[in-house]
Rosetta silent file (secondary structure, phi, psi, omega in degrees, C-alpha in Angstrom):
SEQUENCE: MSIKELAIRTIQELPEEATWKDIQERINFVAGVRKALRELDEGKGIPHERIKEEFSESLIG
SCORE:     score description
SCORE:     0.000 S_00000001
   1 L     0.000  131.521  179.557   80.586  105.140  108.822 S_00000001
   2 L   -74.370  165.028  178.303   81.481  101.583  109.803 S_00000001
   3 H   -61.480  -40.972  179.292   83.052   99.140  107.369 S_00000001
   4 H   -61.575  -45.431  178.830   79.806   97.157  107.306 S_00000001
   5 H   -62.328  -40.291  178.799   77.791  100.289  106.484 S_00000001
   6 H   -64.655  -41.438  178.992   80.256  101.216  103.740 S_00000001
   7 H   -63.177  -44.424  179.325   80.036   97.720  102.241 S_00000001
   8 H   -62.380  -45.951  179.904   76.225   97.810  102.257 S_00000001
   9 H   -61.660  -42.330  179.611   76.180  101.284  100.693 S_00000001
  10 H   -60.529  -44.441  179.518   78.699  100.203   98.062 S_00000001
  11 H   -66.761  -40.633 -179.504   76.577   97.197   97.108 S_00000001
  12 H   -63.257  -27.211 -179.338   73.376   99.264   97.053 S_00000001
  13 L   -78.772  -12.017  177.829   74.954  101.650   94.541 S_00000001
  14 L   -75.137  155.063  176.991   75.529   98.825   92.044 S_00000001
  15 L   -65.188  155.973 -177.969   72.928   98.188   89.345 S_00000001
  16 L   -57.192  -30.656 -177.304   70.233   95.614   90.080 S_00000001
  17 L   -87.960   13.246  179.620   71.722   93.200   87.535 S_00000001
  18 L   -60.336  141.928  178.816   75.136   93.189   89.272 S_00000001
  19 L   -94.041  171.004  175.164   76.716   89.769   89.564 S_00000001
  20 H   -58.508  -38.192  179.122   78.560   88.267   92.516 S_00000001
  21 H   -63.568  -43.010  177.984   81.763   89.025   90.608 S_00000001
  22 H   -59.069  -43.561 -179.602   80.735   92.690   90.203 S_00000001
  23 H   -63.814  -46.677 -179.555   80.066   92.930   93.937 S_00000001
  24 H   -61.721  -44.426 -179.990   83.367   91.304   94.817 S_00000001
  25 H   -62.823  -41.124 -179.492   85.325   93.551   92.448 S_00000001
  26 H   -67.381  -42.912  178.608   83.681   96.710   93.812 S_00000001
  27 H   -62.759  -44.317  178.803   84.284   95.717   97.437 S_00000001
  28 H   -62.268  -39.537  178.919   87.923   94.877   96.657 S_00000001
  29 H   -63.178  -49.567 -179.331   88.358   98.219   94.880 S_00000001
  30 H   -62.043  -42.169  179.099   86.900  100.224   97.772 S_00000001
  31 H   -62.952  -40.364  179.115   88.988   98.258  100.290 S_00000001
  32 H   -64.962  -42.411  178.707   92.134   98.892   98.231 S_00000001
  33 H   -64.161  -44.756  179.798   91.474  102.615   97.990 S_00000001
  34 H   -62.487  -39.904  178.222   90.816  102.865  101.732 S_00000001
  35 H   -63.706  -45.398 -179.705   94.032  100.941  102.471 S_00000001
  36 H   -62.603  -42.541  178.825   96.062  103.192  100.166 S_00000001
  37 H   -64.349  -39.128  178.138   94.629  106.346  101.729 S_00000001
  38 H   -64.014  -42.060  178.810   95.388  105.023  105.218 S_00000001
  39 H   -64.387  -39.584  176.485   98.985  104.266  104.176 S_00000001
  40 H   -62.534  -42.631  177.894   99.371  107.769  102.765 S_00000001
  41 H   -61.403  -29.901 -179.920   98.086  109.221  106.030 S_00000001
  42 L   -86.771    3.839  178.948  100.726  107.142  107.832 S_00000001
  43 L    77.960   20.056 -177.793  103.464  108.573  105.605 S_00000001
  44 L   -92.686    6.300 -178.184  104.034  105.316  103.741 S_00000001
  45 L   -75.784  166.976  176.651  103.561  106.812  100.290 S_00000001
  46 L  -101.212  129.084 -179.155  106.231  107.207   97.629 S_00000001
  47 L   -57.570  143.192 -177.683  107.136  110.818   96.795 S_00000001
  48 H   -55.553  -42.763 -179.157  105.867  112.037   93.430 S_00000001
  49 H   -61.347  -39.476  179.487  109.362  112.997   92.234 S_00000001
  50 H   -64.846  -41.758  177.885  110.661  109.474   92.888 S_00000001
  51 H   -62.316  -44.892  178.926  107.817  107.951   90.878 S_00000001
  52 H   -59.278  -42.910  179.639  108.499  110.363   88.004 S_00000001
  53 H   -64.088  -47.045 -179.232  112.198  109.414   88.027 S_00000001
  54 H   -64.848  -39.767  178.796  111.522  105.673   88.116 S_00000001
  55 H   -66.446  -41.652  179.369  108.874  105.934   85.412 S_00000001
  56 H   -62.097  -43.475  179.796  111.164  108.041   83.265 S_00000001
  57 H   -63.058  -38.684 -178.240  114.003  105.521   83.648 S_00000001
  58 H   -70.590  -27.395  177.147  111.767  102.623   82.626 S_00000001
  59 H   -78.001  -33.345 -177.337  110.739  104.467   79.462 S_00000001
  60 H   -82.432  -46.573 -171.855  114.297  105.352   78.474 S_00000001
  61 L  -121.624    0.000    0.000  116.168  102.217   79.348 S_00000001
């Protein structure tokens, strides 16, 4: 599916009373998720254990 097709499908799934802001927020969300998934596929993610350690440290200190 092309980016254009995905954008059209995303907009079509919104309720009829969706505002321009709703459309923009949904498109930005989908684009962000796709970017994050692409980065994970490229090995650019942060290991789960590292996140747990950093999160734990921020809660303690």
